[in-house]
N, C-alpha and C positions, 0 to 999 in steps of 0.2 A: 113230389116234383122237386127237382134240383136245378138251381141256376148255375150255369157254367159260362166262363168267359175265357176266350183264347185270343192272344194277340200274335201278330206276325209283322216283320218288317225290320229294317235297319235304319240307323240314324241318318245316313245320307243316301239311302236307296230311294226308289220312286215314291214310296209312301208307306204308311202303316195301316194295318188291317186289324179289325176287332170283330169277333163273332160272339154274340150273347145268345145262349140257348136255354130255353126253359121258361121264358116269359109267357104270362097268360095273354090270351087274345083280349082286344078291347082296351088296351092301355093307350091313352092319348099322349103322344109325344109332341113337344113344342120345339120346332127347329131352332128358334132363337135361343131357347133355354140351353139346348145342346151346345150351340156355338158360344154362348156366354161362358159356360164352364171351360171350353177350350181357351177362350181369351183370358179367363182368370188364372189358368195354369201358366200363362206367359207373363204374369205380373211379377213385380217385386224389384226393389232396388238391389242391384248386384247382378242382374242378368246381363249376358254378353251379347255379342254381335249377331248370333244366330236368331235371337228373338226379334231383331230388326228386319230379318229376311222373311221369316215365317209369319203367315197370317192364318192360323189353324182354323179350319172349318170341317164339319162332319158331313160326309155324303153317305146317305143310307142307300144301300144297293139291294137289300133283301129284307123280308120280314115285316114290312110296314106298307100299308096302303092308305092313302088319303089321311095320313097322320095317326093311324091307329095300328097297333101290333096285330098280327094275324095268328099268333100262337106258334109260328115257325121261327127258326133261328133268324135273328136280326144281324145283318152284316153292315159294318160301318167302315168307312175309308177316310183317312186323313192324309192329304198329299204333302210331300216334302218339296217345298219350293226350291230349297237349296240343292236339290238333286241335279238341277241343270248345271251346277258348277262341279258336279262329281260324276257325270254321266259315264265317262270312260272308266274311272277308278271303281265305280260301283255297278258296272254293267253285269247283268246276270249271265251274259254270254262272252266268249273270248273276244278280245279287241286286238287290233293291229299295233296299237301304241304300247310301249314298254312302261309298265306300271311299277314304280319303285315300291319295294316292300317296307313295312315298318318293323323294326327290330328293337325298339326301345320301350319295354314295358314300364308302366307307371306304378310306383308303390301305392297300394290302397285301391287299385282298380282290378277288374277281372282279367286284365291283360295276360299276366304270366300263367296263372293257374289254368285259365281257359285254353291258352295255347298248348300247354303241356297235356292237358286232359284230352283235347280233340286232335292232337297231332298236327296242328297247323305250323307253318313257318312264318306267316305274316300276321302280326298282332292285329291288323285291321280285320281279320276274319273273326276276331273275338270282340273287339271294342265296339264295332258298329251295332251289334245286337245288344251288348251289355250297356250301352249308353242309356242315360235317363230320357233320351228322346222317345224311347219306347213308351214312356208313361203318357204320352199324348193319346195313344190308343186306349190305355186304361181309363183315362179321364172320359173319353167318349163312351166306353162301356159303362162306367160309373154313373154318367149322366142319365143313362137309361134306367139304371137301378134306382137312382134317386127319384126319377119320375114315378116308378112303382111305389116307392115308400111314401112319396108326397101324396099319391092318390089314396093312401091309407092314413093320411094325417100325421106322417112321421117326417121330421125335418132334420137334415144333416148340415151342420155348420162347422167352420174352423176359424182359428186365429193363431197368431204367432205369440209365444210367451217368452222366448229367449233367442237372442242372436249373440253368439260368443259369450262374453261375460255380462251382457246387458239383459236384464230380465224384468218382467212385470208380474205383479201379484194379482192383476185383474183376471177374474175367473167368471165370465158371463155364463148364466144358466137360463136365460130367458131369450126367446127368439128375437125380440125387438132389439136386444143389445148388439146383434150382429149386423144391423141394417147398414152401417157405414164402413164395415171392415175392409171392403175392397178399395175404399178411397185412401186408405193408408198406404204409403209406398212400401211398407213391409208387412201389411195386413195385421198390424198390431192395434188393439183397441185402447191402448194407453198412449195418448198423444206425447207425453213427456218421454216415455220409454221409446216410442217409435222414433222420435228425433234422435235420441242417443244411439239407437240401432243403426239408423241411416249413417250417422257420423262414423260409427265403428266399422261398418262395411266399407265405407269410402277410405278410411285410413288403412284398413287391411289390404284393400285392392291396390292402393298406392305403394304398399310394402311388398307387392307381388305375392300376397297370401290369399287363400280362400278361407271361408269361415262357415261354421255350422250353427246349429241351434235346436230349438224345440218348438213343435207345433202341437196344438190341442184341437181335437174334434169333439164336439158335443152333439149328441143325438137326442132329440126331444120327441115324445109321443109314442115311444115303444110300449107294447103291452108287456106284462109280466110273463115270464116263462118261455121266452125264446131260448133255444139251446137245450141242454139236458145235463143232468148229473150222472147219468147211468153208465156212460163209457167215456173214456178219455177223448176220443175223436169227436164226440158230440158236444163237448164243453165249448161254449161260445167264446169264452175268453181265449182259449187256445187257438181257435180258428181266426179270431180277430188279430191276435198277436202274430200269427204266421202271415196274415195279409199285410200287416203294417211293416213287418221286418222284411218282406219281399220287395219293398220299395228301395230303389238304389240309394246307397249311402245311409240307410237307416240302421242304427246300431243299438237302439234300445226302445222299449215300449213299456208304458205303465198305465194302469187303470185307476181312476179315482186318485186317492192320495198316494198310491203306488209305493215307491221305495221309502217314503216318509213313514209308512206304517211300521216298518221294521224297527223304528226307534221308539215306538209308543207302547204303553201297556194296553192290554186288551180292552180295558174300560174306555179308552180314548180312541180305539181303532175301529170299533164296530158301530153300526147304525141301529140305535135302539128302535123298537117297534112300539107304537102307541095305539090306543083305542081307535078303531076305524082302519087299523093296519097301515097307519101313516108313519113316515120317517121325517125327522127334523134335520138329519144330516145325510150326507152321501159320500162317506169316506170310501166306500166300495166302488164308487164310480158306476153304479147301476148294474153291477154283476155280483151274484152270490152263487156259489156252487155250480158255476158254469152256465147260469141262466140269468136273464134280465130280471130286474126287480120291479120295473115300472118307473124307477127314478131315471133322471137324465143319464145317458150313457156317456162317460167321460174317458177319453183315451188320449194319451200323449205319445208322440214319436220323437226320438232324439236323432238328429242328423249329424254325421261327422262332416268336416270340411270336404268338399269334393276333391278328388285326387289329381285333377289336371291343374297344374300351377304355371303361372307365367314365368316363374323362376323355378325350373324343374328340379326335382329331387334326384339323388344319385340312383343309378340303375346300372344295368349291364347290357351292352350291345349283343343281342343274341346271334348276330352274324359273325362277330369276331371273338366274343367271350371277354372283351375288354370292358373296363369301367367306362361309363358314359352317363350323360344326363338323360333323364327320362323324356319321353315324347312330349312335345309342346304343341298343343292345338288351340284353336279359338275356344274360349271357355267362359263360364260364369264365375263370379267370385262368391256368390251366395245364392242358394236355391231354396232356402227354408220357406219363404212365402209360397212359392210354387208347390213345394212338397206337401204343404198343408192341403192344397186342393187335390193332390193325388191321394193323400190320406182319406179325404172325404170319399173319393171314388172307391177305394179299396174297402173301406168300412161299409159303404152303402151296398157293395156287391155281396159281402158276407151276410149283412142283415137282410137284404132282399131274398137271398137264398134261404136263410133261417125262417123267414116268414112263409115262403112257399113250401118248405119242408113241413111246417106245422099245419098250414091251412089249405094247402093244395089249391086246386081250381084251374080249370081250363080257360075260364074267362075271368076278367077282373071282378065282375059282379059276384062270382062264386067265392073269390078270396074275401071280398068285403063282407059277404053274408056269413062266412065261417068265422071271420074275426069278430063280427058283431055278436054272434052267438057265444063265442068264447068269452068275450068281455062280460056278457050278461051272466054267464055261469060263474065266472070269478067273483062278480059283484054279489051274487047270491050267497057266496061262501063267507063273506065278511061278517063277523059276529057283531051284534048290536049290544052295546053295554047296557046293563040293567039300570033302570032309572033310580 
């Protein structure tokens, strides 16, 4: 079995759609939990005016009856309240009004490459789909994947570790440590660093700048052996890296100690194995040889500053060929706290797929039974040290 997610929709279109295919029957979904993840995606100091318009909610239109999945594709809808202000400009059908074209591509955005690739004249034909508003649909699908993982006692959590040049060394690895993360205006678990991050975002916004940062996702409760070493496309770290780097503005990903491992000798880079097959370190971030080790899975994503600036960068007017300032639209100044929630969703989708690939099952009870039998088999292989 394989879990697949497809999204559709534009930033200012009528709404966003998500279809999740491959879920087992019998999975209980909590409507409030789905909407809570949608609200978490809208959090964070540095968000712009769009978040004061939208009140994202998930509408389930297929695949669920009386709160439980049916085994058929699950269809999810997220309405764009702002579409009312864009009804003519984003109408799927011709309109009588003259709609001005956008000819000012933004450096760092999909605008120019997408326009040339698809043969468009109007940058809006690219930017509407390339917009990070699309991640609302991903979070909806990811919330369903997290429900599956949670039913198997696997929890996915995130927090922010860096905004610009302000960073924290706090690295939580226990579920309880994340209890208050959403109460922070930047979803940072270090109060002192969080205050400095808020100040940094505010100063950058006043200077007409955007700012990036780093988020971390920690997954607790995974069994050993998800993924595989036998072929490159089955290596779980590769699939996770692709999912993370598919998030808009993500320019880097690392697992565990990541890039810091490049500066260490081997004796300080690897996680030694002790009797009982236990580890006292997790430099690998819960992945070895493309497979989970049973330790917490630790993944970080690095986000560049978003490319829409209130003081636009230099560009070219595609209508005249002359130098011009890039497009200026309503924008956020920092989206790292929200991107962490998107990271949760994408990582949960990959992991839920990995679980279903390994354990199969048309019904959730089948998945649970297969997982329990597998854990029992693995436990029987743990050698017992001689007395």
